[in-house]
N, C-alpha and C positions, 0 to 999 in steps of 0.2 A: 512559456505561458504556464506549464505545469509546475515549474517552481514559485512563480508568481504567486499562484492559487495557493500552495502549501503554504508560503509565509503567511497569507492574509487567513488561513485557517488556524495558525498558531496564534496570531495577533488577536483573533475574534475569540478565540479559547480564553486565553490570559484574562482578555476582557470580561468575558462570560464568567469567569472563575469570581473575579474582582467584583462584580454587580451581584454575583450571589453570595458572596459574603457581608456586602454591606447591607444587605435585606435582612430584615428579622420578621420571624413569622407570629411573635407574640407581642410586639410592641415596643421592643427594647432596641439594642443594637446601634448602630452608628447612625441611622434614619432619626432614633430619637434625640441625637444631639442637636438637631436642628430645629427643636420645640422652642427657642426663643421667643417672646411675646413680639419682637420689634423684628423677625423675620419675616421675609415679604410670603414666600412660599411656607406653610406651615406643614407640620409633619405629614399630614394626610395627602398633600400635594407631593411632597417628596417620596413619600414610600409608592406611590402612584406612578411617578416618573422612573423611579429604580426599577419598577414591575415591567414598564413599558420597555426600558431598555434590554432589561433581560429577556423579553419576548423578543423585541428586534435581532437581537446577538443570538438567540437561539435558532431562531430563521436563516438570520445569514448564514450561520454554522450550516445548517443542513442545504443550504443551496450551495455553499461552497465546495460541500464535501460531494454533492452530485457532480458540478463543474469538474473536479479535480477527477473523478470516477472517468467523465467524457473525455478530459485533456490527456490522460496518461499515454505516453509514447508506446503505441503499442508496434509502430512499424519496424522499429529496432530488435524487438523481439521475434516478430516474423522473419525478417532476414538473416538474424543470426541462425534461425532454425531451419530454414532454406539454405543456408550455406553449409551447415553441419550435414543436411541429408544429400548434398549434392558432392560434398567431399567423400562420404561414406559409399554412395553410388561410383564415384570415380575409382575408389581406392578397390571395391570390389570387381570392376569390369577388368582393372590392369592386372591384378593378381592372379594369376593362373593357379588351378589347382596343384597341389605338389604332388609328386610321383610318389607311390605308395614303396616304402621299403619292405621286402619279404623278411618275414620273421625267420629265426634261425630253423625251426620247424618245416616250415614252406620251403625253404633253400635244401633241407635236406632229402625233402620228398621231390625236389624238381630234379636233383643230382640223381637221387634213385631211378627215376623216371627217365633220366638220360641215359644212364649206366645199362640200361636192359634193353 
């Protein structure tokens, strides 16, 4: 499900980029090419349509981003974390503390104490 949402987000992003590039803020651009007199939709209608498409895609991107956040597979991360904690606890429980090896000075002092 998460992968499907991410793919949809990518498609919406590309469509949104194209919709923004087609728009023109000052009346020129690609929308001005549709101003032929025999055009059923005039330039004004085309601009409004592209603006509505842009807003729709922006809203869809926001909703899909929230859906992706909700759909992130979190159980696998928790399971990995719990497994690592269990392994470290088992390792520390089975490992006995190492015996301390006396240093040369301690061994000499012990030998002197036994000699007296």
